[in-house]
N, C-alpha and C positions, 0 to 999 in steps of 0.2 A: 787482079790491084788495087789499092787506096790512096784519093790520086790525093791531094792535100794541099791548100791554101794557109798559105800564114805571113801575118800584114805586119810592117815593119819589121822585116827578116832578114833584112842584109847586115847586117850588124849586131850584137849583143844579145838576149835572150834568143831573140828569134832566130837569129843564125845557128843557135847552136841544140834548137829547137831540130832548126832543119834539116844540120847534123846525122844528128841524133837519129831523124824520119826516114832520112834518104836508106842510115846502113842500117835499120829494120823494113828496108821495100818497099816506099810507100813513093811516088813519083808524086816530090811537091817542088808548091809556085812559091817564088819567094814575091812576097807585093813587098814593093821599093819605091819610092819617090821621085826617088832617083836613076834614072836607067841605066849611066855604066857604072854606078854604083852595084846595083841590084843583078846586071851582067856576070861581073870579075867576081860577084861572088855566087852567082849559081855556077860559074865552071869551076869553082875551087871544091865546092858539094857533092859536082854528079847531077842537082836537081837545075829546074825549067825557070822563067824569074818573067815579070807579072807589071806592065808597071801601076803603077795602083797608089794612089794617096787618097788615102779615108778621110779627108776630111773638102773633096771634089765627087761634084756626084757625076761630073761625066768623066770622071779617071776611072773611079770604080764601076758603073754601068757599061763602058770597055772594056774591061779586068773580065765583070761577068761575062760578056760576050767572048770573048775570045777565050778562058776556059771550058763554056759552055762546044764552044766548037772545039776544041780540043776533047770533048768529052765528058766534062761532068767532071764531078767535087764529090768527096764523101764524107773529110774532114776541113772544119775552117780554123781556125786557131786566129780568133782576135787578140794581137798580141801588142801590135801600135799602142803607143801612148808616147806622153811629156808632160813632163814637171816645168813647174817656172819656175824660176831663180832668178836671184838678183843679181847686176855684174859680177861681184865676185863669190857668187858658188851659194850663197847664201838660203835659205827654205824663209819662202816670204807669209810672217805670219799675223794674224788676224788683225792689225792695226795695217799693218802696210800695201792690206790686198783689197784691190777694184774690180768694181764689174768686169773690167777690160779683162783683167786678166782671168775671171772666174771665166767669162765666156771663152776665152782662149782656150786654155783645158777642155771645161767640160765640150769642144769640139771637133778638138782628138778622140778625147779617152771616153765620151760618150751616143756623141751622137753618130761620128765618125765612124760607132761601134752596130749602133744602128741602121749605120746607109748603109754598110758591108753587110749585115747580116741578112739585110731585106735584098738583094739584088740576088744576095746565095741562096737566100729559098729557096728557090723552084730547081733549082739544081740538086740541093741537098736533100731534099722530097722526093726525091728521084732516084737515091744511095739507096742499096740495101742495107746499109749502116753507118748514118749519118752520126755522127758528130761536130757540138759546136763549143770549144774551148775558149773562155772570157777569161783573161790575163790578169788578175785584180791584184789585191794589195791587203796585207795585215791591218793597212792602216786604215781600210774600208769597216771593219770589224767595229760596228759600234759597242761591242762588249770589253774591246781592247782600248780603245782611245778612253772611257769612263774609268780603267778598271786602276789605280793609282799606281804605278809601280812596274807597268810595263812597258817596256818600247813605243807602241802605240800611243802611250797615253805624254809620251814625252814630248812627240813631235809636236811643234809646233804650227805648224803647218795648216789650210785649211782648204784651195784647191784642189789639190790632189785627191784625198783622201776622201772631200767631198765626190769628186766624182766617181774613185774607184765603188766607193758606196751604192753612187747611181746604177754602174755596171754589174751589181751584185744585185739590184731589183729587179734591172733589165732580163738576167739572166735565170732567174725563182721566173718572172710574166713569162717568157718564152717558153722554159723550159714544162709550161703547166697549158701556153696555148697550142704545140707541140708537139705530145707524148712522146711519138716513135721518133723523137730526134733524144742524142744524149748531149744536154746543154749545161753542163754547170760552171763554175768560178773559182779561180786558183789565185793560189797566193805563193808565190814563186820563195819568199822570202828577202830577204835583205841584203842584193846582191849586187857587188861593182859593174856599173854598167856606165857611159855615159845620162843617161838615166841623173843618174845620185853624182855627177864627174867622181865615178869610180870610190866614192867614199863607202861603199858598200863591202860587208862582211865574208861573205861567200862569191865561189867563182862560179863563174855562166854553168859550168858543166851542172853542181850543183843545184841549182836555180831553176834548173830546162828543167830537170828531174819529174816534176808534178806534171807537167804541161804535156812532157812528152806521152808520160804515164795515163796522163784521159784524153790525151788522145788519140788514144789506141784500146778505149775500154769500149767491150763486149753490148751489142744492142738491150743483153738485158742487164748491164749497170746499172750504179745512178745517175739518178737528171736534179735538176735543181737544186746542187750541194754548191756548197763552198769548202776548198778541199783546201790544207796542203800536206805533205810529204809526208808526214804523221798521221793524215787522218782528215775529217771534219773540222773543222774551224769552228769557234760561237758567230753568230753575224754582231 
């Protein structure tokens, strides 16, 4: 039995990924900052829930101890993420960006990912088939944001794509440091979720496809890569 933890999993891509992996036979822990929302989501899916705020050391450490006591972990999906927006839902461009806005985004998207990964590494290293999936974005691609005519080039925001580019670098460096773990970054695509005020052009079912696929790769599968549903994509 494969045991999987998904952060930020009580809604959106995390919830759909959990649904699909439960269906595939995984024992899934839904990480959620809100205990009641997490409990309700887990009940709907036949999953387990764990209170987990990726920005809080004590919360992450408690979650790791709880899952360790239940038997361990095989797959970690670092899905929790935020995108700061204006009060009317607009993207915050370079002219409006402040250091505090940047810090808030990085606290969840980058530091939270590192915090969770560090806490669960001892459990993953004891697994026979350890996997880490880091949910990145097409906006993280430097090739994309510098190529006129692409959706990434047209996006005016700074904090979110910068944070996901950092996620890509973290992915590569962790993959080199831990060659026994399959560690990859994935681009779900522009998916309609709360993150973008449901302006995305594809469904969560479509967006979760690459996350689910990479969560189930074999021990001889790729590591240190950056993938969308069609395959490797440019850094």
